[in-house]
C-alpha positions as CSV (number, residue, x, y, z in Angstrom):
1,M,-32.3,35.1,-52.7
2,S,-31.5,36.2,-49.2
3,F,-28.2,37.5,-47.8
4,F,-27.5,34.2,-46.1
5,D,-27.8,32.3,-49.5
6,V,-25.4,34.8,-51.2
7,V,-22.8,34.4,-48.5
8,F,-23.1,30.6,-48.5
9,Y,-22.7,30.4,-52.3
10,L,-19.7,32.8,-52.1
11,F,-17.9,30.7,-49.5
12,A,-18.8,27.5,-51.3
13,T,-17.5,28.8,-54.7
14,I,-14.3,30.0,-53.1
15,T,-13.8,26.6,-51.3
16,I,-14.4,24.6,-54.6
17,M,-12.1,26.9,-56.6
18,A,-9.4,26.8,-54.0
19,G,-9.6,23.0,-53.8
20,M,-9.2,22.7,-57.5
21,G,-6.3,25.1,-57.4
22,V,-4.6,22.8,-54.8
23,V,-4.8,19.9,-57.2
24,V,-3.6,21.7,-60.4
25,A,-1.1,24.1,-58.9
26,R,2.4,23.5,-60.1
27,N,4.2,25.1,-57.1
28,P,3.7,23.3,-53.8
29,V,3.9,26.6,-51.9
30,H,1.0,27.9,-54.0
31,A,-0.9,24.7,-53.4
32,A,-0.4,25.0,-49.6
33,L,-1.6,28.6,-49.7
34,L,-4.7,27.7,-51.7
35,L,-5.4,24.9,-49.2
36,V,-5.3,27.5,-46.4
37,L,-7.9,29.6,-48.4
38,A,-10.1,26.5,-48.7
39,F,-9.9,25.9,-45.0
40,C,-10.8,29.5,-44.2
41,S,-13.8,29.4,-46.6
42,A,-15.0,26.1,-45.1
43,A,-14.8,27.7,-41.7
44,G,-17.1,30.4,-43.0
45,V,-19.6,27.8,-44.1
46,W,-19.4,26.3,-40.6
47,M,-20.1,29.7,-39.2
48,L,-23.2,30.0,-41.3
49,L,-24.4,26.6,-40.0
50,E,-24.0,27.9,-36.4
51,A,-21.1,25.6,-35.7
52,E,-18.7,28.2,-34.3
53,F,-16.6,25.6,-32.4
54,L,-15.9,23.6,-35.5
55,A,-15.1,26.7,-37.5
56,I,-12.6,28.1,-35.0
57,T,-11.1,24.6,-34.5
58,L,-10.6,24.3,-38.3
59,V,-8.8,27.7,-38.4
60,L,-6.7,27.2,-35.3
61,V,-5.7,23.6,-35.8
62,Y,-5.4,23.2,-39.6
63,V,-4.6,26.7,-40.7
64,G,-2.7,27.9,-37.6
65,A,-0.7,24.7,-36.9
66,V,-0.8,22.0,-39.5
67,M,-0.6,24.1,-42.7
68,V,2.0,26.5,-41.3
69,L,4.2,23.6,-40.4
70,F,3.6,22.0,-43.8
71,L,4.3,25.3,-45.5
72,F,7.6,25.7,-43.7
73,V,8.6,22.1,-44.6
74,V,7.8,22.6,-48.3
75,M,9.7,25.9,-48.4
76,M,12.8,24.4,-46.8
77,L,12.9,21.2,-48.9
78,D,14.5,21.3,-52.3
79,I,11.7,19.7,-54.3
80,N,12.1,18.8,-58.0
81,L,8.9,20.2,-59.5
82,V,9.5,18.4,-62.9
83,K,9.7,15.0,-61.3
84,L,6.8,15.8,-59.0
85,R,4.5,16.5,-62.0
86,E,5.5,13.4,-64.0
87,G,2.5,11.2,-63.1
88,F,-0.2,13.8,-63.1
89,W,-1.8,13.2,-66.5
90,R,-1.4,9.4,-66.1
91,W,-3.5,9.4,-63.0
92,F,-5.8,12.3,-64.1
93,P,-8.6,10.0,-65.4
94,F,-8.7,8.0,-62.2
95,G,-8.7,11.2,-60.1
96,A,-11.5,12.7,-62.3
97,L,-13.5,9.5,-61.9
98,L,-13.2,9.6,-58.1
99,A,-14.1,13.3,-58.1
100,G,-17.2,12.6,-60.2
101,L,-18.2,9.8,-57.9
102,M,-17.9,12.1,-54.8
103,V,-20.0,14.8,-56.6
104,F,-22.6,12.2,-57.4
105,E,-22.7,11.1,-53.8
106,M,-23.1,14.6,-52.5
107,I,-25.9,15.4,-54.9
108,W,-27.6,12.1,-54.0
109,V,-27.4,12.9,-50.3
110,L,-28.5,16.6,-50.7
111,G,-31.4,15.5,-52.9
112,S,-32.7,12.9,-50.4
113,P,-36.2,13.3,-49.1
114,Q,-34.9,13.5,-45.5
115,L,-33.0,16.7,-46.3
116,A,-35.8,18.0,-48.5
117,D,-38.3,18.0,-45.7
118,V,-36.1,20.3,-43.6
119,S,-37.1,23.7,-44.9
120,T,-37.6,25.7,-41.7
121,T,-34.9,27.4,-39.8
122,V,-34.4,26.1,-36.3
123,V,-34.5,28.8,-33.7
124,R,-32.1,28.2,-30.8
125,A,-32.3,29.6,-27.3
126,A,-29.9,32.3,-26.2
127,D,-28.0,30.0,-23.9
128,Y,-27.5,27.3,-26.7
129,S,-24.0,26.0,-27.0
130,N,-23.0,24.0,-30.0
131,T,-19.8,23.0,-28.3
132,K,-21.8,21.4,-25.4
133,E,-24.2,19.7,-27.9
134,L,-21.3,18.4,-30.0
135,G,-19.6,16.9,-26.9
136,R,-22.9,15.4,-25.8
137,L,-23.3,13.7,-29.1
138,I,-19.7,12.5,-29.4
139,Y,-19.6,10.9,-25.9
140,T,-23.1,9.4,-26.0
141,D,-24.5,8.5,-29.5
142,Y,-21.2,8.4,-31.3
143,V,-18.8,7.2,-28.6
144,Y,-17.8,4.0,-30.3
145,P,-17.0,5.6,-33.7
146,F,-15.1,8.3,-31.8
147,E,-13.0,5.7,-29.9
148,I,-12.4,3.7,-33.1
149,A,-11.2,6.8,-34.9
150,A,-8.9,7.5,-32.0
151,V,-7.4,4.0,-32.2
152,I,-7.0,4.2,-36.0
153,L,-5.1,7.5,-35.6
154,L,-2.9,6.0,-32.9
155,V,-2.1,3.0,-35.0
156,A,-1.3,5.3,-38.0
157,M,1.0,7.4,-35.8
158,V,2.9,4.3,-34.5
159,A,3.1,2.9,-38.0
160,A,4.6,6.1,-39.4
161,I,7.2,6.2,-36.6
162,A,8.1,2.5,-37.2
163,L,8.4,3.0,-40.9
164,T,10.7,6.0,-40.7
165,L,12.8,4.6,-37.8
166,R,16.2,3.7,-39.1
167,R,19.0,2.3,-37.0
168,R,22.4,3.3,-38.5
169,P,25.6,1.6,-37.4
170,G,28.2,3.7,-35.7
171,V,25.7,6.2,-34.2
172,K,25.9,6.7,-30.4
173,T,22.6,6.5,-28.7
174,Q,21.4,6.7,-25.1
175,N,20.3,3.6,-23.3
176,I,17.9,4.9,-20.6
177,A,17.6,1.5,-18.9
178,E,21.4,1.2,-18.4
179,Q,21.6,4.7,-17.1
180,V,18.9,4.1,-14.5
181,K,20.5,0.9,-13.3
182,A,23.9,2.5,-12.9
183,K,25.4,2.3,-9.4
184,K,28.2,4.2,-7.7
185,A,30.3,1.0,-7.3
186,D,30.2,0.5,-11.1
187,R,31.2,4.0,-12.0
188,L,33.5,5.1,-9.2
189,R,36.6,3.5,-7.7
190,I,38.3,5.0,-4.6
191,V,42.1,4.4,-4.7
192,S,44.3,4.8,-1.5
193,M,47.5,6.5,-2.4
194,K,50.5,7.4,-0.3
195,S,50.9,11.1,0.2
196,E,53.8,12.7,-1.6
197,P,56.3,14.8,0.4
198,K,56.2,18.6,0.0
199,V,58.5,20.0,-2.6
200,G,61.7,21.4,-1.1
201,S,61.4,19.5,2.2
202,K,63.8,16.8,3.3
């Protein structure tokens, strides 16, 4: 077994164990920290596959932004852990079935003849850039799935905003359209007044 295989199995084991810890952890903060560990281990696997751009994107976007924000939100909220764990064992068989199905699909894909034939390591040139190659594939061969995914994410964002938007009575809000249409004649009135005599003068 080569050093590459040892490092790959190490990162893969850490990722699987951290993922299982996210599911079974009783404390949401511990689950978030385990998810950060799983992301970092997955980034290590990407590095072994010579996908440095995806690895650094995974660390910067998910670990450096999304998970930090999620961790702060979880730590600031007063979460009832007992109520949170009520339906765990009720849905455990369904979750175990889905996990077994995903494991079966991964074994099926990895054991396919198309992947079994790839046994030699591809040697890249010194000026090879996986970022450039990834961009070329996204915007040529996979441009339609990429655009469809972008539209789905936009619809999900708009739906989340629409579902959480609540109009409460008695709350003052700004009407930008009315502010833009405002004119001086509607807001200002000049009144002509008679000047008052100076105090002490006759």
